[in-house]
C-alpha positions in Angstrom: 18.2 10.1 40.3 20.3 7.6 38.1 19.4 5.5 34.6 19.2 1.6 35.7 19.1 -1.2 33.5 17.4 -4.1 35.2 17.5 -7.9 33.9 15.3 -10.2 34.8 12.7 -7.1 35.9 10.1 -9.8 36.2 10.8 -12.6 38.2 10.9 -12.6 42.0 13.4 -10.8 43.2 13.6 -8.3 39.7 9.7 -7.8 40.5 10.6 -6.0 43.7 13.7 -3.8 42.7 12.3 -2.5 39.9 9.0 -1.2 42.3 11.4 -0.2 44.7 13.5 1.7 42.0 10.4 3.7 40.6 9.0 4.6 44.3 12.7 5.9 44.4 12.2 8.1 41.1 15.3 6.6 39.1 14.6 6.1 35.8 14.9 2.4 34.7 14.8 0.7 31.6 13.4 -3.2 32.9 14.6 -6.2 30.5 12.9 -9.3 30.0 11.9 -12.3 27.7 8.3 -11.3 28.2 7.9 -7.8 28.9 4.2 -8.1 29.0 4.7 -9.5 32.6 6.6 -6.3 33.7 4.5 -4.1 36.0 3.4 -0.4 34.7 5.2 1.9 37.1 6.5 5.5 36.9 9.7 5.9 35.2 9.5 2.4 34.2 10.2 1.7 30.3 9.8 -2.0 29.3 12.3 -3.7 26.9 12.6 -7.2 25.9 16.1 -8.8 26.1 18.2 -11.8 26.4 20.7 -12.0 28.6 22.8 -14.2 26.5 22.7 -12.1 23.7 25.6 -9.4 23.9 24.9 -7.4 21.0 21.3 -6.9 21.5 21.7 -6.6 25.5 24.8 -4.0 24.5 22.6 -1.9 23.0 19.8 -2.1 25.4 21.9 -1.0 28.7 23.9 1.7 26.5 24.0 5.2 28.2 22.7 3.8 31.7 24.3 4.5 35.7 24.2 1.1 36.0 22.9 -2.5 35.5 21.6 -5.0 37.8 21.1 -8.9 36.6 18.8 -10.9 38.7 18.7 -13.6 36.7 19.0 -17.8 37.3 22.5 -19.1 37.5 22.0 -22.1 35.7 21.6 -21.3 31.6 23.3 -18.2 32.1 27.1 -17.5 31.0 27.9 -13.9 33.1 30.6 -13.5 30.7 27.8 -12.7 28.3 26.5 -10.0 30.3 30.3 -8.5 31.2 31.1 -8.4 27.7 27.8 -6.4 26.9 28.7 -4.0 29.5 32.2 -3.4 28.4 30.6 -2.8 25.0 28.0 -0.6 26.2 30.8 1.1 28.1 28.9 0.4 31.8 30.9 -0.2 34.6 28.5 -0.4 37.1 26.8 -4.0 37.6 25.2 -5.5 40.3 24.1 -9.0 40.8 21.1 -10.6 42.5 23.4 -13.6 44.2 22.5 -16.7 46.0 23.1 -17.6 49.5 24.9 -21.0 48.9 28.3 -19.4 48.7 28.5 -17.9 52.0 30.1 -19.1 55.1 28.5 -20.6 58.1 31.9 -20.6 60.2 35.2 -19.7 58.6 36.1 -21.1 55.4 32.7 -24.0 55.3 30.5 -22.3 53.1 27.0 -23.3 53.1 27.1 -24.8 49.9 29.5 -27.4 51.3 27.9 -28.9 54.0 26.5 -32.5 54.0 22.8 -31.4 54.6 22.5 -28.8 51.6 18.9 -29.9 49.7 20.0 -31.5 46.2 17.4 -30.2 44.5 19.6 -26.9 44.8 22.9 -27.4 44.3 23.2 -26.7 40.7 21.6 -23.7 40.8 24.1 -22.8 43.7 27.3 -24.3 42.3 26.4 -22.2 39.5 25.8 -19.0 41.7 29.2 -19.5 43.7 31.1 -20.0 40.4 29.7 -16.9 39.0 30.8 -14.9 42.1 34.5 -16.4 42.2 34.1 -15.2 38.2 33.3 -12.0 39.5 36.3 -11.6 41.8 38.7 -12.1 38.1 37.4 -8.8 37.2 39.2 -5.7 37.9 37.7 -3.3 35.1 33.9 -3.7 36.3 32.8 -2.0 39.7 30.7 -5.2 40.6 28.6 -6.0 43.7 27.4 -9.4 44.3 24.4 -8.9 47.0 24.0 -12.8 48.9 20.5 -13.2 50.3 19.8 -15.3 53.2 19.2 -18.8 53.0 15.2 -18.0 52.9 14.6 -15.8 49.9 10.7 -15.0 50.1 7.8 -12.9 49.6 7.3 -11.0 52.2 6.6 -7.5 53.8 8.7 -3.7 53.4 9.9 -3.4 56.9 13.5 -1.3 56.4 14.9 -3.6 59.0 17.3 -5.8 58.5 21.5 -6.4 59.0 23.9 -6.2 56.4 26.8 -8.6 56.4 29.8 -9.9 54.4 30.4 -13.2 53.7 29.3 -15.0 56.4 25.7 -16.3 56.6 23.4 -14.1 58.8 20.6 -15.6 61.2 19.0 -15.1 64.5 16.3 -17.2 66.5 13.7 -17.8 63.4 16.7 -18.9 61.2 18.1 -17.4 57.9 15.8 -14.9 56.2 15.3 -12.1 53.9 12.0 -10.6 52.3 12.2 -10.3 48.6 11.1 -6.5 49.8 13.6 -5.9 52.0 16.4 -7.3 49.6 15.4 -4.6 47.3 15.8 -1.6 49.7 19.3 -3.3 50.5 20.1 -3.5 46.7 18.8 -0.2 45.8 20.9 1.7 48.9 24.2 0.2 47.2 23.3 1.8 44.0 22.3 5.3 45.3 25.3 4.8 48.2 28.1 2.8 46.6 29.7 0.7 49.8 30.7 -2.8 48.3 32.5 -2.0 45.1 34.6 -5.5 43.7 32.6 -6.8 46.6 29.8 -9.7 47.7 27.9 -8.3 50.6 24.7 -10.3 52.7 21.5 -8.7 53.9 19.1 -10.4 56.4 17.1 -10.5 59.7 
């Protein structure tokens, strides 16, 4: 059993990660701007917090074994979060990543393809920049878990593949449910295999 702080615990991915952590018996501080939206689950303590307030965030995450952030890239300065972790003395940091920085061929990112949807470009560009930032850090044990292209509500099947920097796809396209993504994230907490690395999960 670990003590985990989860920033963005009420969102699509965050709520599924929260349930997976709770179901596996971990103690979770579930942080959100609106903590009343956080599901009441065993082992979960809801807390109001802002990912962009380093001082208060440091106080919330102090004493935890790991911190997960499940927040939008646009409008989030990840250096504030990493500064809060340093202040709190927490070295393990896991990030709900994006798919756009994955490669569809060597050296060819999904983000850079001419048909990449304009509506997602700002968030995707900021996600790729966040990964680049994390790759400059050698004092935190960070992990960036990219979903597949379609990151959607679905079922918890436990049947998926892991990869590194290449987009995973099959005959049905590139997808992963929030529920199965949560399994991969919590597996990485319990059995770390991707310290200071990005990896991806898909069907």
